[in-house]
N, C-alpha and C positions, 0 to 999 in steps of 0.2 A: 710385869710378866715378861718372860723370856720370849724372844722371837723364835721362829721355827728352826732357823739355822743352828742356834745355840742348843736348843733342846735335842736336835738330832745328834749333834756332836757328843753331848753328854750321855746319850742313850747307851753308848758302848756297843761292842761287837758280840757280847755274850748273850744278849737278849734276842729273841726272835719274835717277829710281828707278822700278822696276816692282814692283807688288804683284799677286799672283795668288792668288785664293781658289778652290781646287779643291773642287767639290761632286760628289755622286753623279750628278747629272743636268746641272748647269750649272756652268760655270767663268767667274769674273769676272776681267777684266784691268783694272788701273789703272796709269797712268803719271803721275807727279807731278814737279814741280820740287822742289828742296830746301826751299823755304819753304811748300810745300803746295798750290801751284796745280795743279789737275787738268788734265793735258794730253790724257788719253785715258781713257775708261771704257767698256768693251765686254764683253758677255756672249756666251759661246759654249756650245753643247751639249758636254758632256763626252764625249770619246771613250773608251769603256770598253776597258781592256786588263787582262789578268790578270797581266801582268808590267810592271815599271817602265820597262824599256828602250823598248819601243814607245810607252808613254805619254809619256815625256819627249820623244821625237822629235815626237809630235803637239803637245805643249804648247809647245815652243820654236819649232816651225814656225808655230803660231798667233801667238805673240808677235812673231816676226820680221815676219810679214805685217802685223800691226797697227802695229808701229813704222814700217814702210816708209811707211805712210799719213801719218806726221808727220815724214818725212825723217830717221829715226833707224835705227840698227842695234843689235842686241843687245849688241855689244861696247862700245858707247858708254855703256851704263848704268853708273852708279856703284854700284849694288847691286840685288839682286832678293830679295824676300821671297815665300815660298810657304806658303800655309796648306792643311792637309789635314784631312779629316773623320776624325781618329783621333789616336792618341798618337804624337808624334814630337819629337825634340830635335835642335837644330842642331849639337850636339856629337857625335852618333852616327849620325844620319841614317837610322834604321830605323823604318819606319811599321808600327804595330801597332794592333789594335782598330779597324780601318777596314773594316767589312763591304762598303762600296761599292767598295773598292780592295783586293781580297784578294791582295796581293802576297806573294812569299816574304820572309822576314825577312832583308833585306840592306840595306847602306848605299847609299842612292840618290845620295849626293853625287858619287861618281865619274861617274855617268851624267849628272848635271847639268853636270859639268865638260866634257863633250864639246861642249857648246853655249855655255858661259859660264864665263870664267875669273875673274870678279870676285867681289865679296863676296856671299854668299848667306845667307839667314836662313830656317830652316824651323821651323814651329810648328803647333800645333793651330788649327783655323779659329776657334774661339770666343775663344781668346787674342787672335788678331789682330783679331777683330771688336771686342773690348774696346779694343784700342789705337786702332782707327779712331774709336770713340766718344770716346776721350780726346783724340784729336788734333783731330777736326773735328765731333764730335757732342755728345751729351747730357752727357758727362762731361768736357768741355774744361776744363782747369785743375785737375782734381781729382787727388789723390794716393792716395786710399783708396777703391777702387771695387769693387763686386761686380757682375758682369754675369751674368744668367741668360737663356738663349735657350730659348724654348719653340716647337718646331716638330714635325717628325716624331718627334723624341726631345727630350731635355732635356740641355743642357750648361751649363757655367758657366766663368767665368774671374775671376781676382782681381788687382787692382792694389793692392799693399800698400807703403806708403812710396815710392810712385812707381815701383815695379818690379813686373813680372809675377811672381806666385808660381806655380811650376810643379810643386813637389814633388820627392821623391827620384828618381822614375822618369819625370818629365815628365807624370805622370798626374793632377795636381791638377785639380780642377774637374769631376769626373765626377758632377755633381749628380743625374743620373738615377738613381743608385744610393743616394740618401739614403733613410733609413728614417723614415717618419712614422706608421706603424702596424705595430709589430713583432708584434702579435698575429696578423697575417695570415700563416699558414704558406705560402700560395701565393706570397708575395713573396720567399721565401728563394731564393737563387740555386741553380741546378742545378750539378752537379759541373763542367760545362764552363764555367760562369760566362759563358755567351754570352747574347745577347738583351737585351731591355730590362730596366732596373733597376726597383725598386719604385716610385719616384716617377713615372718616365716611363710606366710601365705604366698609371697612372691619369690623370696630368695632362698628358701630351703630346697632340699632335694625333692620333697613332695610338691612344692610350688613349681619348680622347674619341670617336673614330670607332667603335672596337670596342664601347664602352659603349652608344652610341646605336643601332647596328645590332642589338645583342642585345636592347635594350629594345623596339624596334619589332617585331622578329621575334616576341617573346613577346606583344606587344599584338595582333599579327595573329592569333595562335592564339586569343586571347580575344575576337575580333570586331573588332579594329582600333580605331584612335583617330585623331582629327584633330590635326594639328600643322602649323605653318608649316614645320617641318623637312622634312616629306615633300613639301610644295609646292616648296621650294627644290631638293630632290633629284630632282624630276621624278616623284615618286610611287613610286619603287622603294627598298625598304629597302637593297638591296645597293649603291645609288648614294650613300647618305648618307655624308658625311664631316664632319670637324670644322668646316669653314668654314660648313656649313649650320647646324650646331648653334649656332655662335657668332653668326651673323647673326640667327637666330631669337631667341636670347637677347637680343641687342641690341634687338630689336623687342618684347620682353616676352612671348614665347611661353612658356606655363606648362610644357610638357614640356621645352623647352630649358633653362629656368631650373632645373628639377629635375635634369636630366642634368648640368648644370655645377656643381652644388653641391659634389660630392665632389672633382672635379678642382681647383676653386678653393680649397677648404679645404686640400687636401694641399699645393698649391703655396705657399699663404700660410704654412702651418706651416713648410715647408722654408725659405722666405725669412727668416722670423723667426728660426729656429734658426741659420742662417748669419749673420744680422745681429748677433745677440747675441754670437756668437763672434768676429766680425771687426771690429765697430763701424765700418762703412764710412761715408764721407760721403754716398754715393749708391749705390742699387741700380738698375741699368739693366736693363729687361726688353726683350729682343729676340726675334726669330723671328716666323714667320707667325701663330701663335696669339696671341702677346702684342700683335701689331699689329692685332688684329681690330676694335678700337673702344673707345669710352669706357667701355662697360659693364665690360669685362674689367679695365681698369686700376682703375676705381672699386672693384670687388669685391676685387681683390687688396690694394689699399691699406687698405680697411676691415677685411678679414679678418686681414691680417698685423698690423695695429695692435692687435688684440685680444690678441695673444701677446707684444707688445713692451713692455719696461719703460721704453723711451725712444723718442722719435720717430725714424723713419728715412725719409729721402726716397726715394721710389720713382718713377722716371720711365721713360717709353718710350724706346727707342732712336730716334735721328733718322736714321741713315744707311741703314736698311733693308738690302737685300741687297748693298749696296756696302760695308758696314762692314769685312768681312774683307779685301777687296782694298785698300781705303784703309789699313787697319791694317798690312797686309803691306808696303806701300810705306813707311809710317812706320817700321816695324821695320828695313827694309833701310837706311834713312837714318840711324837712330839707333844701330844696332849693339848697344847695351848693354841687353840684357834677360836 
């Protein structure tokens, strides 16, 4: 099989592809030429539907409207890639582990075929974000890449020998469930295996938010404390979220630096563990938390370095929230992943 670099080169500039990154609140649409020129890049509020049928009607209605603006129709596309915030494979088409899209366990490909008869590629959103970074971002030209996204939760994707590694059930890359402190009984999964995993419970944006709110709520009971975090949050503990903690840490606030110590240490340990297992050329950090500023990247590099027996290049993602849609278009064009 051809690697993705070769496939993209052979795709040519006369064909047009669409990439769609479906998120819980926002959906990004990207249309590219075969050689990678961006023809359209638009974001829309995701229309929530509890069944895939009405959702696909909305999704392809939006796509058709956007394409009309550049004098194209859906039928003229040479391929469509769609990324979802859950586990899905393009060989079986069933979306699972997607709390924001709680659909019945059914093959969604026949539903897509109502609107498009050409080539389709379905995948996890982080896998496609990695492909976007490999095509047009921080990992361009690399064949061995680990991507970790730190936002509301934590996810990851792996490019090994130039190919996405998906695992036996398309579920590879669930980095949020990595164990970095097995002694903590509260990290063990409940029988339902639902909810955040051990790593993201501590190191994700949600974990940082919960930790900060609990810390300030306790401080209030003891008479309160001053912190830049509270200023940024408008003075209310319930309004604090991870971005306030990260900005305050960037400014050197002592409370923020203390609150970030454990999340940073856990993530650094997880990155180091994955790196010694996979030996990637590059680790790409994406997501809203990872994009918070130079302080975060500096700390992760230094802390991960303490655990590593060899140097590992850790870089921030370049494409931001467009990576998944760009990667979806690349996947539609390359076919082979």
